[in-house]
C-alpha atoms as one frame of an Amber mdcrd trajectory, in Angstrom:
protein
  -0.031   0.023   0.122   0.913   3.646  -0.324   1.574   5.502   2.870   3.109
   8.858   4.396   6.004   7.422   6.347   8.469   9.261   8.730  11.785   7.694
  10.199  13.246  10.823  11.805  11.894  13.803  13.644  11.825  16.889  11.839
   9.815  19.169   9.532   7.320  18.012   6.937  10.407  17.382   4.642  11.003
  14.162   6.625   7.839  12.796   5.541   8.274  10.249   2.563   5.161   9.109
   0.398   6.113   5.701  -0.538   5.234   1.663  -0.429   4.618   0.144   3.012
   3.317  -2.942   4.349  -0.330  -3.311   4.460  -1.167  -3.985   8.252  -2.772
  -7.126   9.339  -5.397  -6.902  12.116  -4.700  -8.682  15.378  -6.837  -9.019
  18.622  -9.752  -6.602  18.709  -8.745  -4.956  15.423 -10.337  -3.795  12.366
  -8.774  -3.278   9.100 -10.117  -0.196   7.361  -9.625   0.943   3.574  -9.098
   4.559   4.222 -11.185   7.161   2.057 -10.153  10.142   3.851  -8.179  11.202
   6.830  -7.673  14.709   8.663  -4.780  16.521   9.847  -4.607  17.583  13.554
  -2.204  19.507  15.799  -1.311  15.929  17.143   0.489  15.145  13.829   2.898
  17.937  13.792   3.403  17.505  17.412   4.436  13.843  16.733   6.068  14.821
  13.479   8.541  17.021  15.494   8.640  15.153  18.608   7.562  18.419  20.195
   7.503  19.026  22.998  10.733  17.068  23.619   9.415  15.601  26.828   6.688
  13.949  24.787   9.345  11.670  23.123   9.147   9.626  26.110   5.862   8.407
  24.757   6.401   9.101  20.951   9.877   7.481  20.842  13.254   8.597  22.031
  15.209   8.859  18.729  12.278   8.535  16.177   8.715   8.194  15.921   7.471
   4.563  17.232   4.494   4.972  14.822   5.995   5.350  11.248   3.122   6.249
   9.406   1.519   9.661  10.077  -2.215  10.445  10.576  -4.639   9.802  13.209
  -8.375  10.507  12.120  -9.831   8.439   9.339 -13.057   7.495   7.568 -13.534
   4.518   5.203 -14.849   0.976   4.811 -14.278  -2.150   6.842 -11.874  -4.325
   4.668 -11.471  -7.173   7.465 -12.093  -7.634  11.156 -10.365  -9.911  13.693
 -12.556 -12.849  15.060 -13.005 -11.225  18.378 -14.750  -8.023  16.700 -18.366
  -7.621  17.211 -20.751  -5.262  15.619 -18.547  -4.544  12.389 -18.318  -6.362
   9.327 -16.394  -5.954   5.932 -18.130  -3.297   3.921 -19.205  -1.051   6.775
 -18.786   2.648   6.447 -16.815   3.721   9.509 -14.934   6.554  11.094 -12.456
   6.501  14.080  -8.966   7.146  15.354  -5.675   5.265  14.945  -2.147   5.965
  14.234  -1.274   5.345  10.554  -4.188   6.998   9.000  -2.204   8.623   6.119
  -2.232   5.472   4.336  -4.487   3.278   2.005  -5.193   0.986   4.941  -5.207
   1.372   8.518  -5.796  -0.977  11.447  -7.547   0.311  14.493  -8.657  -1.244
  17.845 -12.581  -1.842  17.355 -13.114   0.424  20.465 -11.833   3.235  18.414
 -14.152   2.815  15.424 -17.860   3.536  14.849 -20.465   3.564  12.110 -19.951
   6.721  10.158 -22.665   9.473  10.303 -25.103   8.461   7.420 -25.420  12.262
   6.109 -21.652  13.048   5.856 -19.382  12.197   3.047 -16.122  10.314   3.911
 -14.204  13.662   3.831 -16.606  15.303   6.350 -16.645  12.258   8.650 -12.918
  11.942   8.908 -12.846  15.538  10.223 -14.640  14.551  13.428 -13.124  11.923
  15.676  -9.981  13.566  17.328 -11.120  16.970  17.176 -14.834  16.325  17.958
 -13.966  14.000  20.723 -11.598  16.615  22.351 -14.333  19.189  22.214 -16.942
  16.519  23.613 -14.815  15.598  26.550 -13.797  19.279  27.334 -17.346  20.714
  27.360 -19.464  17.634  28.484 -17.336  15.780  30.715 -14.660  18.097  32.055
 -16.467  21.431  31.826 -19.884  20.040  32.573 -21.633  22.819  30.642 -25.207
  23.479  31.509 -27.915  25.439  29.717 -27.647  29.079  30.585 -23.979  29.121
  31.299 -21.438  31.469  29.796 -18.892  29.682  27.791 -15.662  31.140  26.208
 -13.763  29.018  23.575 -10.124  30.351  23.137  -8.939  28.940  19.598 -12.697
  28.945  18.340 -11.625  28.771  14.592  -9.321  25.695  14.931 -10.284  21.961
  14.394 -11.512  21.482  17.908 -12.693  25.066  18.387 -15.086  24.764  15.599
 -16.631  21.714  17.064 -16.686  23.271  20.694 -18.507  26.321  19.647 -21.186
  24.115  18.066 -21.402  21.717  21.081 -21.528  24.496  23.704 -24.554  26.119
  21.702 -26.117  22.599  21.496 -25.862  22.426  25.441 -27.771  25.702  25.693
 -24.780  27.807  26.561 -24.059  31.545  25.798 -20.944  31.344  23.679 -18.126
  33.531  23.196 -15.622  32.694  20.574 -11.943  34.042  20.400 -10.311  33.902
  16.976  -8.450  36.272  14.622 -10.036  38.862  12.456 -10.197  36.509   9.207
 -12.437  33.982  11.292 -14.984  36.125  12.804 -17.580  35.432  10.121 -16.743
  31.646  10.367 -17.352  31.218  14.095 -20.421  33.560  14.022 -21.823  31.009
  11.315 -21.240  28.168  13.887 -23.507  29.757  16.335 -21.426  31.909  18.433
 -23.225  34.755  20.427 -20.264  36.948  20.708 -17.022  37.045  19.041 -13.638
  38.434  20.254 -10.939  39.404  17.752  -7.783  38.476  19.709  -5.899  40.839
  17.307  -7.723  43.683  18.820  -8.702  42.626  22.277  -7.387  40.399  24.995
 -10.203  38.665  26.636  -8.220  38.159  29.839  -8.207  41.895  30.545 -11.771
  42.372  29.929 -14.422  43.077  32.454 -16.425  39.791  31.699 -15.820  36.557
  33.351 -17.227  33.250  32.201 -18.679  30.153  33.777 -16.452  27.867  31.580
 -13.344  28.895  29.682 -12.081  26.081  27.249  -8.285  26.971  26.296  -7.183
  25.467  22.881  -4.109  27.642  22.480  -2.157  27.998  25.663  -1.196  31.502
  24.623  -1.732  33.138  28.118  -0.398  32.543  31.736  -2.405  30.584  34.377
  -3.144  33.840  36.287  -4.290  35.647  33.032  -6.691  32.782  32.163  -8.188
  32.683  35.734  -9.032  36.359  35.547 -11.625  35.559  32.758 -13.291  32.892
  34.813 -16.029  33.429  37.536 -14.882  32.911  41.041 -16.351  29.396  41.140
 -16.165  28.662  37.281 -14.315  26.131  35.411 -10.955  26.575  33.455 -10.141
  23.617  31.116  -6.691  23.650  29.477  -5.789  21.683  26.360  -2.861  23.344
  24.870  -2.299  23.345  20.999  -1.139  26.256  19.110   1.356  26.245  16.368
   4.948  25.169  15.913   7.365  27.869  16.911  10.839  26.127  16.676  10.482
  23.515  19.366  10.274  23.493  23.229  11.359  21.387  26.173   7.828  20.971
  27.866   5.468  23.165  25.717   2.014  23.361  27.318   3.076  20.861  30.082
   4.491  23.924  31.913   1.049  25.641  32.065  -0.427  22.246  33.352   2.330
  21.874  35.990   1.328  25.491  37.304  -2.421  24.348  37.276  -1.589  21.317
  39.296   0.058  23.237  41.880  -2.788  26.096  41.987  -5.754  23.634  41.885
  -6.071  22.310  45.581  -6.153  25.827  46.712  -8.609  27.597  44.261 -12.265
  28.062  44.479 -12.251  27.788  40.747 -12.110  24.420  39.054  -8.731  24.314
  37.292  -8.733  21.107  34.912  -6.956  19.562  32.099  -8.259  18.002  29.034
  -7.706  14.256  28.966  -7.586  12.123  25.903 -10.091   9.268  26.309 -11.248
   7.764  23.002 -14.257   5.200  22.852 -16.887   3.949  20.442 -19.340   5.458
  22.936 -18.125   9.087  22.117 -18.008   8.143  18.284 -21.645   7.153  18.654
 -22.440  10.324  20.375 -20.691  12.391  17.723 -22.405  10.258  15.108 -25.869
  11.182  16.729 -24.911  14.908  16.927 -23.819  14.962  13.264 -26.823  13.137
  12.008 -29.145  15.394  14.030 -27.572  18.460  12.704 -26.201  19.744  15.915
 -22.528  19.751  14.709 -21.277  19.961  11.140 -17.457  19.534  10.217 -15.950
  22.439   8.541 -13.372  21.491   5.898 -11.240  24.653   4.666  -8.969  22.419
   2.353  -8.637  19.035   0.898  -5.349  17.384  -0.323  -4.510  14.153  -1.917
  -2.500  11.440   0.215   0.598  12.230  -2.113   0.562  15.798  -0.616  -0.175
  14.796   3.172   3.211  16.423   4.039   1.843  19.783   2.525  -1.299  19.467
   4.441   0.473  18.977   7.704   2.805  21.976   6.815  -0.294  24.117   6.153
  -1.914  23.417   9.395   1.183  23.894  11.609   2.374  27.185  10.140  -0.709
  28.904   8.561  -3.066  28.978  11.222  -5.393  26.924   9.231  -9.155  27.415
   9.972 -11.377  24.466  10.913 -10.125  21.191   9.325  -7.923  20.162   6.676
  -8.540  16.633   4.962  -6.204  14.216   3.108  -8.177  12.263   0.418  -7.081
   8.664  -0.471
């Protein structure tokens, strides 16, 4: 099969589009013929091995997972004998390392039926970003109807889903983005938009019940100024590549852990817990029209390196998708 392969950390120039062994499903795995895969900040973080502390997980000297890509949508090609509820030919979406390829193997717990009303390209945009937004608002932020929610980084992959989800939960939503993305986030349902090139939301008079940060571009003290005295701050990180770092957003997370036991505010981090149940919830939200993926650009698989380069340095809006 053809795949986008990486054997050393570095820029998108380290990625090679070449022949690679087709994976074989093992215990509780599904082999999927990929029709589309989307680009996430996760991809360029792993590509660069950034922050360097993350190499303890990614691989010390080079990526353990040689094929890039995480989100996918496609058709089931084969299943392990232990897999229940999926069969060859089923249209699915999900998460697994190695999605920038013609085939990918994924744990059956990370694969679910594709939303029937979406194309493969649209469905591929959902899993990682949609799941991150879902966990951040539903599980960690515990957003309730009538609350005020601010999304910092509202025009990115996770942010576009977060704005829509917060509205679906009945919140009053303030979206923070750049000038060129104001109309986009308004179209997704944001009640208020702050252009960060003109206004710093951490210095304003208004406070919010829940602040979901997807950028990591302020100090903990600055973020806390924007949260009500008993409100919730959810930290996720993200941003763009700026030459590498030792700890990246982990520094902000470390300060949160020191402050959290002594704060009236709920100061929390956004964990990554993928599950078929969350995919099912996202599928239902998509089929009901409560969330809709926004795809800015598509690239063929052979140009996946350029797709990652665009996302990491150009502040891509919404999602960028690779077609196979």
